[in-house]
C-alpha positions as CSV (number, residue, x, y, z in Angstrom):
1,M,-0.1,-0.1,0.0
2,D,1.6,3.1,-1.2
3,T,1.9,6.4,0.8
4,Q,-1.1,8.3,-0.9
5,T,-3.5,5.3,-0.3
6,R,-2.5,5.3,3.5
7,H,-3.1,9.0,3.8
8,A,-6.4,8.8,1.9
9,L,-7.6,5.9,4.4
10,K,-6.3,8.0,7.6
11,Q,-8.5,10.9,6.3
12,D,-11.6,9.0,5.6
13,S,-11.4,7.5,9.2
14,F,-11.1,10.8,10.6
15,V,-14.0,12.2,8.8
16,Q,-16.1,9.2,9.7
17,A,-15.0,9.7,13.3
18,T,-15.8,13.3,13.2
19,A,-19.1,12.8,11.6
20,T,-19.9,10.1,14.3
21,S,-18.9,12.3,17.0
22,L,-21.1,15.0,15.5
23,S,-23.8,12.7,15.1
24,W,-23.8,11.7,18.9
25,L,-23.6,15.3,20.0
26,E,-26.3,16.2,17.8
27,E,-28.7,13.4,19.4
28,H,-27.4,14.0,22.9
29,R,-27.3,17.7,22.8
30,A,-29.6,18.7,25.7
31,T,-27.8,16.2,27.9
32,V,-24.2,17.8,27.2
33,I,-25.6,21.1,27.7
34,R,-26.9,20.5,30.7
35,T,-23.7,18.3,32.0
36,S,-21.9,21.6,30.8
37,I,-23.5,23.9,32.9
38,V,-23.4,21.6,35.7
39,V,-19.6,21.4,35.2
40,V,-19.2,25.4,34.8
41,V,-21.4,25.8,38.0
42,L,-19.3,23.5,40.3
43,V,-16.0,25.0,38.9
44,G,-17.6,28.3,39.7
45,L,-18.8,27.7,43.1
46,F,-15.4,25.7,44.1
47,F,-13.2,29.1,43.3
48,A,-16.2,31.3,44.8
49,G,-15.7,29.1,47.8
50,L,-11.7,29.2,47.9
51,V,-11.9,33.0,47.8
52,L,-14.6,33.0,50.7
53,Y,-12.1,30.9,52.6
54,N,-8.9,32.9,52.0
55,H,-10.7,36.0,53.1
56,R,-12.2,34.5,56.0
57,S,-9.2,32.9,57.0
58,E,-7.2,36.2,56.6
59,R,-9.9,38.0,58.5
60,A,-9.5,35.4,61.5
61,Q,-5.8,35.9,61.6
62,L,-6.0,39.8,61.6
63,L,-8.5,39.5,64.6
64,F,-6.3,36.7,66.5
65,G,-3.1,38.8,65.9
66,Q,-4.8,42.0,67.2
67,A,-6.0,39.9,70.6
68,M,-2.7,38.6,71.2
69,D,-1.0,41.9,70.6
70,I,-3.5,43.2,73.5
71,Y,-2.6,39.9,75.8
72,T,1.1,40.5,75.4
73,T,1.1,44.0,76.0
74,P,3.5,44.8,78.9
75,L,1.9,45.8,82.5
76,A,2.8,48.8,84.1
77,Q,5.5,48.6,86.6
78,P,4.7,50.0,90.0
79,G,6.7,53.3,90.8
80,Q,7.9,53.4,87.0
81,P,6.7,55.9,84.6
82,A,5.3,54.6,81.4
83,E,7.5,55.1,78.1
84,P,6.0,57.5,75.8
85,G,4.2,55.7,73.0
86,V,4.0,52.6,74.7
87,K,0.7,50.9,75.9
88,T,0.8,49.4,79.0
89,Y,-2.2,47.9,81.3
90,A,-2.2,48.2,84.9
91,S,-2.7,44.7,85.8
92,A,-3.3,41.4,84.3
93,A,-7.2,41.5,84.7
94,E,-7.4,44.8,83.0
95,R,-5.2,43.4,79.8
96,A,-7.3,40.1,80.0
97,K,-10.6,42.2,79.9
98,A,-9.6,44.1,76.5
99,A,-8.4,40.7,74.8
100,Y,-11.3,38.5,75.6
101,P,-13.8,39.8,73.5
102,L,-11.5,39.5,70.4
103,F,-10.6,36.1,71.4
104,E,-14.2,35.2,71.8
105,Q,-15.0,36.7,68.6
106,V,-12.5,34.5,66.8
107,A,-13.9,31.4,68.5
108,N,-17.4,32.0,67.7
109,Q,-16.8,33.0,64.2
110,Y,-13.9,31.2,62.9
111,G,-13.9,28.0,65.1
112,W,-13.2,25.6,62.3
113,F,-9.9,27.4,61.8
114,A,-6.7,26.7,63.8
115,V,-6.5,30.2,64.9
116,G,-10.4,29.6,66.2
117,A,-9.1,26.7,68.2
118,N,-6.4,28.5,69.8
119,A,-8.7,31.7,70.4
120,R,-11.2,29.4,72.6
121,Y,-8.5,28.3,74.8
122,L,-6.9,31.7,75.1
123,A,-10.5,33.1,75.8
124,G,-10.4,30.6,78.7
125,M,-7.2,31.8,80.0
126,A,-8.1,35.4,79.7
127,A,-11.4,34.7,81.5
128,L,-9.5,33.1,84.4
129,D,-6.9,36.1,84.5
130,M,-10.1,38.2,84.7
131,G,-11.4,36.5,87.8
132,Q,-14.2,34.9,86.1
133,S,-13.5,31.3,87.1
134,S,-16.9,29.8,85.8
135,T,-16.6,31.4,82.4
136,G,-13.0,30.5,82.1
137,E,-13.8,26.5,83.1
138,E,-16.8,26.6,80.3
139,E,-14.4,28.2,77.7
140,L,-11.6,25.8,78.7
141,K,-14.1,22.8,78.5
142,K,-15.0,23.8,74.9
143,A,-11.5,24.0,74.1
144,A,-10.7,20.5,75.4
145,A,-13.4,19.0,73.1
146,S,-11.0,20.8,70.3
147,H,-10.3,18.8,67.0
148,D,-6.8,20.3,67.8
149,A,-5.0,18.0,69.7
150,N,-2.8,20.2,71.1
151,V,-5.1,22.7,72.2
152,A,-7.4,20.3,73.8
153,S,-4.4,19.3,75.6
154,L,-3.5,22.6,76.9
155,A,-7.1,23.0,77.9
156,R,-7.4,19.6,79.8
157,L,-4.1,20.6,81.6
158,A,-5.5,24.0,82.6
159,L,-8.9,22.3,83.6
160,A,-6.7,19.6,85.9
161,G,-4.8,22.9,87.5
162,I,-8.4,24.3,88.2
163,D,-9.8,20.9,89.8
164,H,-7.2,20.4,91.9
165,Q,-7.2,24.1,93.2
166,T,-11.2,23.8,93.9
167,G,-10.7,20.5,95.8
168,R,-12.0,18.0,92.9
169,D,-9.0,16.0,92.9
170,A,-10.4,12.8,91.5
171,E,-11.4,14.7,88.5
172,A,-7.8,16.6,88.4
173,I,-6.2,12.8,88.3
174,Q,-8.5,11.5,85.8
175,L,-7.4,14.5,83.5
176,Y,-3.5,14.0,84.1
177,Q,-3.9,10.4,83.5
178,Q,-5.5,11.1,80.1
179,L,-2.9,13.5,79.2
180,I,-0.2,11.0,80.2
181,A,-2.0,8.3,77.9
182,K,-2.2,10.5,75.2
183,P,0.4,12.9,75.3
184,T,1.2,15.8,72.9
185,T,3.7,18.0,71.4
186,V,2.8,20.7,73.7
187,V,1.9,18.7,76.8
188,P,4.5,15.6,76.8
189,A,3.6,12.7,79.3
190,S,6.5,14.2,81.6
191,L,4.8,17.5,82.3
192,A,1.7,15.5,82.9
193,K,3.4,13.1,85.4
194,L,5.1,16.3,87.0
195,Q,1.8,17.8,88.0
196,L,0.0,14.6,88.9
197,A,3.1,13.9,91.5
198,A,2.8,17.0,92.5
199,L,-0.6,16.7,93.3
200,Y,0.2,13.2,95.2
201,E,2.7,14.7,97.4
202,S,0.5,15.8,100.2
203,T,-1.9,12.8,100.1
204,R,-0.1,9.9,98.3
205,P,3.4,10.6,98.5
206,E,4.8,7.1,97.6
207,E,2.9,7.4,94.5
208,A,4.4,10.5,93.8
209,K,8.0,9.2,94.5
210,K,7.3,6.5,92.3
211,L,6.2,9.2,89.6
212,Y,9.4,11.2,90.2
213,A,11.9,8.2,89.9
214,E,9.9,7.3,86.5
215,I,10.3,10.9,85.3
216,K,14.2,10.8,86.3
217,D,14.6,7.7,84.5
218,Q,12.9,8.1,81.3
219,D,13.5,11.7,80.7
220,K,17.4,12.1,81.4
221,G,18.8,15.2,80.4
222,T,15.2,17.0,80.3
223,A,14.1,19.8,82.5
224,A,11.3,17.2,83.5
225,G,14.3,14.9,84.5
226,Q,16.0,17.2,86.5
227,I,13.0,18.6,88.4
228,A,12.1,15.0,89.2
229,A,15.4,14.4,90.4
230,Q,15.5,17.5,92.6
231,K,11.9,16.3,94.2
232,L,13.7,12.8,94.7
233,Q,16.4,14.6,96.6
234,G,14.3,15.6,99.8
235,A,11.1,17.5,98.5
236,V,9.1,14.6,98.6
237,A,8.3,13.4,102.3
238,V,7.4,9.8,103.0
239,P,5.8,9.3,106.1
240,Q,7.8,7.5,109.1
241,Q,6.1,4.0,109.3
């Protein structure tokens, strides 16, 4: 078969395939149009959603940054004149009162973002700084249920401290044990063990001593290990038999 013949056959095949495709499109025109419209709408919605997501993310970051700027503002030092142009607060309670509404707004409006989870935890801490213990505890309980494991562990650690301070040691122990079983980057098991051992010191000194020994052996060279070693040298008193 010569080159000209092969070329002609290819042309015929192409023409036939094109005609078949056009015929199919003609028969299914309505379906093709509907499908095309759906695809265009879905693509449009996707990009519109992406733009909205980015806009809300930027807004959340902005508000959270404003709240953090307030919450980390230096406190005025008694007897020292304030520096010109430098914002200060007279007390931690006053500073927390200014930051709390912004933390609360970010947590309520942008809870699915990482800054929203962080804001919920910090809203709880700010409420505690303001002396509003019940509000702080409520905020921290919400943060403890966060999808962000680090935020949830920080909230549980704070809640355990509140429980211990208010005489609810059974609840505090349970929280510490949960943190030991499921450590996170920000709340490693050694930190939870130190807190639990400190709680045990006055009521179950032998348990405290056992935990300190555990930390000392397992966390050598770390701050937790050094603290545990110091405790074992005499800070944990064991009752005489």
